[in-house]
C-alpha positions as CSV (number, residue, x, y, z in Angstrom):
1,M,-20.0,-9.2,18.4
2,A,-22.4,-7.2,16.2
3,P,-21.2,-6.5,12.6
4,I,-19.1,-3.4,12.2
5,N,-21.0,-0.5,10.6
6,L,-18.6,0.5,7.9
7,A,-18.4,3.6,5.7
8,I,-16.1,4.2,2.7
9,V,-14.7,7.6,1.7
10,G,-13.5,8.1,-1.9
11,V,-15.5,5.9,-4.3
12,G,-13.2,5.3,-7.2
13,K,-11.8,2.4,-9.3
14,I,-10.0,0.7,-6.4
15,V,-13.1,0.8,-4.2
16,R,-15.3,-0.8,-6.9
17,D,-12.7,-3.4,-8.0
18,Q,-11.5,-4.4,-4.5
19,H,-13.0,-2.8,-1.4
20,L,-16.7,-3.3,-2.2
21,P,-16.4,-7.0,-3.2
22,A,-14.2,-7.8,-0.1
23,V,-16.6,-6.1,2.3
24,A,-19.7,-7.7,0.7
25,K,-18.2,-11.2,1.4
26,N,-17.2,-10.5,5.0
27,G,-19.8,-11.1,7.7
28,D,-17.9,-8.9,10.1
29,Y,-19.2,-5.7,8.3
30,T,-22.3,-4.0,7.2
31,L,-21.6,-1.2,4.7
32,I,-24.0,1.6,5.6
33,A,-22.6,4.8,4.0
34,A,-20.2,6.3,1.5
35,A,-18.8,9.8,0.8
36,S,-17.3,10.9,-2.5
37,R,-17.2,14.0,-4.6
38,H,-18.2,12.0,-7.7
39,G,-18.9,8.3,-7.0
40,V,-21.8,6.6,-5.3
41,V,-22.5,3.2,-3.9
42,D,-25.9,1.7,-4.7
43,G,-28.2,0.7,-1.9
44,I,-26.7,2.9,0.9
45,D,-26.7,6.5,2.0
46,N,-24.3,8.6,-0.1
47,F,-22.7,12.0,0.7
48,K,-20.5,14.5,-0.9
49,S,-18.1,14.9,2.1
50,I,-17.0,13.0,5.1
51,D,-18.3,15.9,7.3
52,E,-21.8,15.5,6.0
53,M,-21.6,11.7,6.4
54,L,-20.3,11.7,10.0
55,A,-23.0,14.3,11.0
56,A,-25.8,12.4,9.3
57,V,-24.9,8.8,10.2
58,P,-23.8,8.5,13.9
59,A,-24.1,4.7,13.7
60,I,-20.9,4.4,11.7
61,D,-18.2,2.4,13.6
62,A,-15.4,2.4,11.2
63,V,-14.3,4.3,8.1
64,S,-12.2,3.2,5.1
65,L,-10.3,6.1,3.5
66,C,-9.6,5.5,-0.2
67,M,-8.9,9.0,-1.5
68,P,-5.4,10.1,-2.7
69,P,-2.8,10.3,0.2
70,Q,-2.4,14.1,0.0
71,Y,-6.0,14.4,1.4
72,R,-6.1,11.5,3.8
73,Y,-4.9,13.1,7.0
74,E,-7.7,15.6,7.3
75,A,-10.3,12.9,6.7
76,A,-8.7,10.5,9.1
77,E,-8.4,13.1,11.8
78,K,-12.1,13.9,11.5
79,A,-13.1,10.2,11.6
80,L,-10.9,9.5,14.7
81,S,-12.1,12.6,16.4
82,A,-15.6,11.4,15.8
83,G,-14.8,8.1,17.5
84,K,-14.5,5.9,14.4
85,H,-11.9,3.2,13.7
86,V,-9.9,4.0,10.5
87,F,-8.6,1.9,7.6
88,L,-6.0,3.8,5.5
89,E,-5.5,2.7,1.9
90,K,-1.9,2.5,0.9
91,P,0.2,4.6,1.2
92,P,-1.2,5.6,4.6
93,G,-0.4,9.3,4.1
94,A,1.7,11.8,2.3
95,T,4.2,12.1,5.1
96,L,5.5,10.0,8.0
97,S,4.7,12.8,10.6
98,E,1.0,13.0,9.8
99,V,0.6,9.2,10.1
100,A,2.4,9.2,13.4
101,D,0.0,11.9,14.6
102,L,-3.0,9.8,13.6
103,E,-1.5,6.8,15.4
104,A,-1.2,8.9,18.6
105,L,-4.7,10.2,18.2
106,A,-6.1,6.7,17.7
107,A,-4.3,5.5,20.8
108,S,-5.6,8.5,22.9
109,K,-9.1,7.6,22.0
110,G,-8.9,3.8,22.3
111,L,-9.5,3.4,18.5
112,S,-8.0,1.1,15.9
113,L,-5.9,2.6,13.0
114,F,-4.9,0.3,10.2
115,A,-2.2,1.2,7.7
116,S,-3.0,-1.4,5.1
117,W,-0.4,-2.9,2.7
118,H,-2.3,-5.1,0.4
119,S,0.7,-6.7,-1.4
120,R,1.8,-8.2,1.9
121,Y,-1.3,-10.4,1.7
122,A,-0.5,-11.7,-1.8
123,P,-0.8,-15.5,-1.8
124,A,2.9,-16.5,-1.9
125,V,4.4,-13.8,0.4
126,E,4.3,-15.8,3.6
127,A,5.8,-18.8,1.9
128,A,8.6,-16.6,0.6
129,K,9.2,-15.2,4.1
130,S,9.4,-18.7,5.5
131,F,11.9,-19.8,2.8
132,L,14.2,-16.9,3.4
133,A,14.1,-17.4,7.2
134,G,15.6,-20.8,6.6
135,T,18.6,-19.9,4.4
136,T,21.3,-17.3,3.9
137,I,20.5,-14.6,1.3
138,R,23.4,-13.7,-1.0
139,S,21.7,-11.0,-3.0
140,M,18.2,-9.7,-4.0
141,Q,16.8,-7.8,-6.9
142,V,13.4,-6.1,-7.1
143,I,12.0,-5.4,-10.6
144,W,8.7,-3.5,-10.4
145,K,7.8,-2.0,-13.8
146,E,4.4,-1.2,-15.2
147,D,2.6,1.1,-17.6
148,V,1.2,4.2,-15.8
149,R,-1.0,4.9,-18.8
150,H,-2.8,1.6,-18.2
151,W,-3.1,1.7,-14.4
152,H,-3.5,5.4,-13.7
153,P,-4.9,7.1,-16.9
154,N,-5.5,10.8,-16.5
155,Q,-4.9,10.7,-12.7
156,D,-3.1,14.0,-12.1
157,W,-2.8,13.5,-8.3
158,I,-0.2,10.8,-8.6
159,W,2.1,13.2,-10.4
160,Q,1.7,16.0,-7.8
161,A,3.9,16.5,-4.8
162,G,2.8,14.0,-2.2
163,G,1.4,11.6,-4.9
164,L,4.6,9.6,-4.8
165,G,4.8,9.0,-8.6
166,V,6.4,5.6,-9.4
167,F,6.5,4.9,-5.7
168,D,2.7,4.5,-5.7
169,P,3.3,1.0,-7.1
170,G,6.9,0.7,-5.9
171,I,5.7,1.0,-2.3
172,N,3.9,-2.3,-2.9
173,A,7.3,-4.0,-3.5
174,L,8.8,-2.3,-0.5
175,S,5.9,-3.5,1.7
176,I,6.7,-7.1,0.6
177,V,10.5,-6.7,1.0
178,T,10.3,-5.2,4.5
179,H,8.0,-8.1,5.5
180,I,9.9,-11.1,4.1
181,L,13.5,-10.2,4.9
182,P,14.8,-11.4,8.2
183,R,16.6,-8.1,9.0
184,P,15.8,-4.5,8.4
185,V,17.4,-2.8,5.3
186,F,18.3,0.7,4.6
187,I,19.1,2.8,1.5
188,T,22.6,3.6,0.5
189,E,22.0,5.4,-2.8
190,A,19.2,6.2,-5.1
191,T,18.5,7.9,-8.5
192,L,15.1,9.3,-9.1
193,E,14.0,10.3,-12.7
194,F,11.6,13.2,-12.9
195,P,9.8,14.2,-16.1
196,D,10.3,17.9,-16.9
197,N,6.6,18.5,-16.5
198,R,5.9,16.5,-13.3
199,D,6.5,16.9,-9.6
200,A,6.9,13.2,-8.9
201,P,9.3,10.6,-10.3
202,I,8.6,8.3,-13.2
203,A,11.4,5.9,-12.3
204,A,13.8,5.0,-9.5
205,A,16.9,2.9,-9.1
206,I,17.7,2.2,-5.4
207,T,20.5,0.3,-3.6
208,F,19.9,-1.1,-0.1
209,T,21.9,-3.0,2.4
210,D,21.5,-4.3,6.0
211,A,23.7,-4.8,9.0
212,K,25.2,-8.0,7.4
213,G,26.0,-6.2,4.1
214,L,23.1,-7.6,2.0
215,D,23.3,-6.6,-1.7
216,L,19.8,-5.5,-2.6
217,K,18.8,-3.5,-5.7
218,A,15.4,-2.2,-6.8
219,A,14.3,-0.8,-10.1
220,F,10.9,0.9,-10.4
221,D,9.7,2.2,-13.7
222,W,6.3,3.5,-15.0
223,R,7.2,3.4,-18.7
224,Q,6.9,-0.4,-19.1
225,T,5.0,-1.6,-22.2
226,G,3.9,-5.1,-22.9
227,K,4.2,-7.6,-20.0
228,Q,4.2,-5.9,-16.6
229,S,6.9,-6.9,-14.2
230,W,6.4,-7.3,-10.4
231,D,9.2,-9.7,-9.4
232,I,11.5,-10.2,-6.4
233,V,14.5,-12.4,-7.1
234,A,16.8,-13.7,-4.4
235,Q,20.0,-15.7,-4.7
236,T,20.4,-17.8,-1.6
237,E,22.3,-20.8,-0.3
238,A,19.2,-22.9,-0.8
239,G,18.8,-21.8,-4.4
240,E,17.2,-19.0,-6.5
241,M,13.9,-17.7,-5.1
242,V,11.5,-15.9,-7.5
243,L,8.5,-14.2,-6.0
244,S,6.6,-13.2,-9.1
245,E,3.4,-11.5,-10.3
246,G,3.3,-9.1,-7.3
247,G,3.7,-11.9,-4.8
248,A,1.2,-14.3,-6.3
249,K,3.6,-17.1,-7.2
250,L,6.8,-18.5,-5.6
251,S,9.4,-20.6,-7.5
252,I,12.6,-22.1,-6.2
253,D,15.3,-23.0,-8.7
254,G,12.7,-22.7,-11.5
255,K,10.1,-25.0,-9.8
256,L,6.7,-23.5,-8.9
257,V,6.1,-24.3,-5.3
258,H,3.3,-21.9,-4.4
259,D,0.4,-20.6,-6.5
260,E,-3.0,-19.8,-5.0
261,P,-5.8,-17.4,-5.9
262,E,-5.4,-13.7,-5.0
263,Q,-7.2,-12.7,-1.8
264,E,-5.4,-9.5,-0.8
265,Y,-8.3,-7.2,0.0
266,P,-10.5,-9.9,1.7
267,M,-7.4,-10.5,3.9
268,L,-7.0,-6.8,4.6
269,Y,-10.6,-6.5,5.8
270,K,-10.2,-9.7,7.9
271,R,-7.2,-8.1,9.6
272,F,-9.0,-4.8,10.1
273,A,-11.9,-6.6,11.9
274,E,-9.3,-8.5,14.0
275,I,-7.6,-5.4,15.3
276,I,-10.9,-3.7,16.0
277,K,-12.0,-6.6,18.1
278,A,-8.7,-6.8,19.8
279,G,-8.7,-3.0,20.6
280,R,-5.3,-2.3,18.9
281,S,-3.8,-0.7,15.9
282,D,-1.6,-2.0,13.1
283,V,0.6,0.9,11.7
284,D,3.9,-0.3,10.1
285,L,5.6,2.6,8.4
286,A,8.6,0.8,7.2
287,P,7.6,0.9,3.5
288,L,6.8,4.7,3.7
289,R,10.1,5.3,5.5
290,H,12.0,3.9,2.6
291,V,10.2,6.2,0.2
292,A,11.0,9.1,2.3
293,D,14.7,8.0,2.5
294,A,14.8,7.7,-1.3
295,F,13.6,11.3,-1.7
296,M,16.1,12.4,1.0
297,L,19.1,10.6,-0.3
298,G,18.3,10.3,-4.0
299,R,19.9,12.1,-6.8
300,R,17.5,13.8,-9.2
301,K,17.7,13.1,-12.9
302,F,15.4,15.1,-15.2
303,V,14.0,13.3,-18.3
304,D,11.7,14.3,-21.2
305,A,8.2,15.5,-20.4
306,F,5.7,12.8,-19.9
307,H,2.2,12.8,-21.5
308,D,-0.6,10.3,-20.9
């Protein structure tokens, strides 16, 4: 099969740090174009909009969409309507309904749509899933706390309606949890903290359970200083499991049992090529459903205004 002619839309920090290096190392792709209001990629054709790009470069086979989620549906609809496979950065959209519409559109045109969850491809996630499948889980705690001033400085879109606020990183934890647990979970209660001057939450405390009564609690916070916390801790009949550093390391009863180099985005692009070749889509909306449920069920608590 000839390499997939790929284009990227939305050239920002995540594209430069993760997408471009991953694509460059994958022989399944040839990057031939980019569209962005401000950024450019050296050595290829660059455009200010996806409309200009699609009209000028018909050889594009697939498009990676890396703009904020509030603007992703329109771009994805244009790409699919033009006959291009589509890679959606996480979260795949601002609402469940728009992603469902894109999935139906892709199916009607025989195209592949990929809702990517990069944290599921962290090195120790599959090992954690295997461990939990072989034991009984008594309880689980998710601690996902980081400093928004470090990771998203001066990015207003994340604080706007549809930008998800603290769920922008929190959905990474949810993508792991929904992958490693043996049964689906659902939210029973939630408290969302909103700064007085923002439309999206800065913190969330959520309680989940499942059909067997699992005790699962998650704490998301964007005000963390010092060491950042991306940990999932499970008490099980086989001992305490700690999946730490965003899924990079796995420890059982304090003993490190899995620690490998991070390959999240290379694995995402490997998966995207696989589904294109197989003629199918990969659109799991479980993490986004939990975010929607938290907004639906959650109590709002207003806190002091937040300034970067």
